[in-house]
N, C-alpha and C positions, 0 to 999 in steps of 0.2 A: 947484192945487198940482202940482208936477212929479213925474214917476215916478222911482222908485229903480232904479238899475242895479246888479244883483248880478254880481260877477265872481268866479269860482272858478278858482284857479290851483294846479297840481300840478307837481312836478318829479321827475325820476328821474336819479340820478347825483350827482356832486358837482363843486365848483369846483376840486378839487385836480388841476391839469393837469400834475402830475409823473408819472413812471413808475408810481407807486403809486396814482394816481387811476383813476377809472372811464374806460373808453374813450369813452363818449358821455355827453352831458348833454342831457336832453330837458325842455322846458318846454311845458306845454299849458294852455289856458285855455278857459273857456266864459263868455259874458256873456249875461245875460237880464234882462228886467224882470218875468218871472213864473217864479221858481225852482221852484214846485211843479208847473207844467205840464210834462208829460213825465217826471216823477219815476217814476211807476208803470211806464212802459215800460223805463226803465233798470234798475229793480229786477227786473222780469220777465226781462229779458235776462241780468242777472247770475245769477239763480238757474237759468235754463235752461242757461247755460254750466256752472255748477257741477254740475247734475244730469247733463249729458251728459259731464262730466269733460273738457271742452275748455278749461279755464282754464290752458292751458300757457303757458310762456315768461313767467310772472310776472303774468298777469292777476289782479286782486283779491288781491294777496299778503297783505293784512291779514285776509282772510277764508278762509284755508285754501288759498291758491294754491300754485303750484309752488315747489319748493326749488331755487334755482339757475336757470341758463339753459340747461339741457339739453334743454328742450322736452318733458320727460316729466311727466305729471300725477301728482299724489299721490292 
């Protein structure tokens, strides 16, 4: 039986290319056949950054990241 390919995609910005839209649109993706492999390393990195208060410029915004793009941490 074949292996399953897991693809994770995330975007930032919007498709409104008018003057009211965001300046940039970024699309990122990760593909893997073993999604659990490496998970702990990403979680450890996330919490290390949060602990060191280096989650500036919007890193992990859904988990208490920075407000805005000023580069200042909360």
